[in-house]
N, C-alpha and C positions, 0 to 999 in steps of 0.2 A: 043950024050951024053947031050949036051946042050939042045936039043929039048926035051928030056925025062925029064930033070929037070924042064923045064918050064911047061910042062904038069902036073907034080906032084904038082907044086905050084898052078896052077889054080884049080886043084881038091881040094887041101887043102883049098883054099879060098872059094870055094862053100860050103864046109862042115863046115866052122866056123860059130857059132851062134852069132848074134850081141848082145851086152851087153844092149842095150836100145830097148824099144818097138818101132817098126816101122809099119806104115800102108802102105801096098802094094796094090796099086790099079791096078787091072788087067783090061785092056780095054775090054769093052763089056761083063763084068761079073756082078754079083749081088752086094749086099751091101759090103762096105769096111770091110776088115778083120782086127780085132784088135788083136795085138799080145802083149804078155807080161803081161796080166791080170791074177793074180794068184787066186787060189781057196780060199785063206784066205780073199782077198778083197771082193769076192762075198759073203762069209759068213757074213762079217761085214755088208754089205749092206742089206742082207736078215734080219739080226737081227734088224737093224734099222727100216726097213719097218714093221716088226712084232711089235716092240715097239710102233711105231706110230699108227698102227692099234689098238693095245691094249688101248693106250691113247684115241683114238677117240671113241672106244667102251665105255670106262669109262665115257667120256663126254656125249655120247648119253644116257647112262643109267641114268646119273645125270639129263639130260634134261627131260627124260621121268618121273623121279620122281617128278621134279618140275612141269611138265605139269599135272601129276595126282593130285598134291596138288592144283594147280590152278583150275583144273576141280572140285575138291571137294569144294573149296571155292565158285566157281560159282554156284554149285548146292545148297550149303547152303544159298547163297544170294538169289537165285531164290525162295527157300523155304520160307525164311524170307520175301521176297517181296510178295509172295502169301499170307502169313499170314497178312502182313500189308494191303494188298488190302482188304482182308476179314474183318479185323478190321475197315478199313476205311468205307467199305460198311455198317458194323454194326453201326458205329458211325453216318453215314449219316441217316440211318434208325432211330436211337435213336434221332438224332437232329430233324428230321421231326416229330417224335412222341412228343418230348418235345415242339416243336413249336406249335403243335395242342393243347397240354395240356395247354401251357402258354396262348394261345389265348382264350381257353375256360375259363381259370381262370380269364383272364383279363375281359372278358365279364361278368363273374359272379361278380367279384369285382366291375365292373362299375355299374351293376344293384344294388348291395348292397350299393355302395356309393351314388347312386341317391336316393335310398330308405331312407338311413340315412339322406341325405341332405333334403329330403322332410319332414322327421320327425323333423329335427332341425328347419326347417321353421315353422312347426306347433307349436313346443314347444318354439320357440323364442331363441333357442340355436344356436350360430354360433361362428366360430373361429374369431380371431381378424384380419380382412383384412387390407391390406395396401391400403389406399385411399388418394386422394388428398383433403385437407381441403378446403372447400368453404369459400370465403370471405363474401358472402351475407348470412346473418343469418335471419332465420325465427323465430321470438320470440314467438314460439308456447307455450313454458312453461309458460311464463308470461300471456298468454291469458287464459290458464287453471286455473292458480291461481287467476286471477282477473275476471274470467267469461266474458272476452271480446270476441269480434268476431275474429275468425281466419282470417288471411290475405289470399287474393286470391293468386293463384299461377299459374304457366304456364302450368299445366297439367289438368286443368278443374275442380278443386274443388271449388264449389260455397259456399260462406260464407253468403249468403243472407237469408237463412231460415233454417228450420231443415234439415240440412245435405242432400243436393242433389248434384248429380254429373252432371256437365254440359257436357254430353257426345256428344252433338251436334245432328244434324239430321242424318237420315239413310245414306245419301250419305257420310257424313264425317266418319261415323263408317265403312262403306265399304272401304273407302280410307285408313283409318288407319290400318285396318286389311289386306288390299290387299298387303301391303308391306311384310307381313310375308309369308313364303313358305307354299303353300296350302298343308294341310295334315300333316305338320311337327309338331310333338308333340301335335296333336289334334287341331291345330289352324284352325279356321273356319271363314268365313266371318260373319258379324253381322246378315245377313239374314238367315244364317244356324244355328244360335244359337237356343236352345230350346225356345219356346214362353211362357212357363209357369214358374212360380217362382221356383218351386222345381227342375225341370230338369235343368233350367238355372243356379241356384246356384250350383247344383251338377257338372255341366260341368265346371264352374269357379274353383271350389275346386279341381276337377280332374286335371285341367291344372296346378294349383299351385303345387300339389303334384308331377306332372311330371316335375316340374321346368321350365315349359313354362311360364315365368313371363310376357312377353308381352301379350300372349294370355289370361292368367288369369286376368291381369289388364283390358283388354278390356271387358271380360265377366263380371267381377264385376261391371264395369262402366255401362254396359248395364243393369245389374240387378238393380242397384240403380236408374238408370234413369227410368226404367219401373215399378219397384216394390219398390219405396222409402218408402212406408208405410207398407211393409211386415215385419213380426216379425223378419226376418233374415237380415233386412237392416243394423242394427248395426254391426252384425258380418261381413257383406259384406264390410263395411267401414274398419273394423279391418284387413281383409285379403287384401283389396286394399292397405292399408298402408304397408303391408308386401311385396306385389308385387313391390311397388314403392321402398321400401328400398333395395330389392334384385337387383334392377336396378340402385342403387346408386342415386336415386332421393330423397335425404334425406329430403329436405325442404318440398316437396310434401307429402312424407311419414308422416312427423310430422304433417302436416296440416290435413291429413286424420285421424290420431289418435286423434288429437284435436277435430275434428268434431264428431268423434265417442264418445269420453268421454263426450262432452258437450250435444250432442243430445240424447245419450243413456247411462246416468250415471249409471243406474241400470243393465245394461247388464252384464252377467256373465264374459265377457271378458274385461270389462272396466279396472280392476286393471292391467291386462296384457298389455293393450293398454297404460297405464300410464308409465309402465316400458319401453316399446318400444318407447314411445315418448322421454323419457330421452335418450335412445340410439341414436335416430335420432339427438338430440341436441348435443350429444357428437361428432357424426360424422361431424356435422357442425362446430365444434370447440368451442361450448359453454358448456364446462364442468361444469362451475358454475351453469348455468341454469338447466343442467341435474341433478346436485345434489339437487337443490331446488325442482325440480319436484319429485325426489325420496323421499325427506323429507316429502312430502305431502301424500305419499302412506299409511302409517299406520293411518293417520288422516282421510283420505277420505275413505279408504277401510280397516278397522281394521280386517275384516274377510277374507282378501285375503288368498288364498291357500298357502301351503308351497312351491309349485313349483314357484309361483309368487314371494314370499319373497326371495327364493334362487336366482332367476334371478335378483331381485333387488339388492341383496348383491353383486353378480358378477358385475353388472353394476356400483355400487358404487365404487368398486375396480378399474374398468377400467377408470372410470371418475376421480379418484383421490379424492373422497369425504373425508372430514376429519373424519367424524364419521360414 
């Protein structure tokens, strides 16, 4: 009886299900067996995994949208960059073309400016330059008024006779011109100058028009030295005075004009020479003497041309003459 009861209790104990999940490990068997996991728990985990996957898919879609937008912007920027490069190339081409046009215009304007300057020299018209006033004054105006002799000066104007230029010997002429660049603006050595009066005078005048003042001065000096009795000698003195003036040798310029007026008083350019003599005295700081010389113009040359009278009026204004 007792034995039967114990057997029944053992069987009942084996058939009883434990209330908590237990992990039973069977030796030499596979993975552990989990007991007590219900179907509801698995369903919750599956739902959570599905929701996480759905959220991840939404993020991926959002990132793809953003990536597409960035790609669109990159393509737009590449397009704009291409257009900018084309515009830059066009601009560089335009700049090169403008630079060529500007250079051509500059050369044209330079030629025109030189031509205008040459004409201003011929006409005696010039802008008011900024110069340094000299303290040594050549009283050329008083010499013209008193018919006295012009003073000698440092650039070779001889006061001893009817207007001769002390050009010196041929070696001195070669040396003075040798300092000038050969072939520049028509500058030649004295031995290369034309040997006849007409061509030599034309060469001197051409140099003056080309604004080669040192070369023109030398050619006019050679002309006066060799052809002092030529009918163009008076005009050569006139233009010599202008070449000296343009080189700011105002005292020598005034002496050349004085010699021209005294030695060739009937020359057609004598009235103009008188006005330019007044200009030289003004540049030397002798405005009063310049005005005195200008006052003699209508007395000495009542038939002076309108151009000369207009130049005299301008010079009177610049010299500050009272009347």
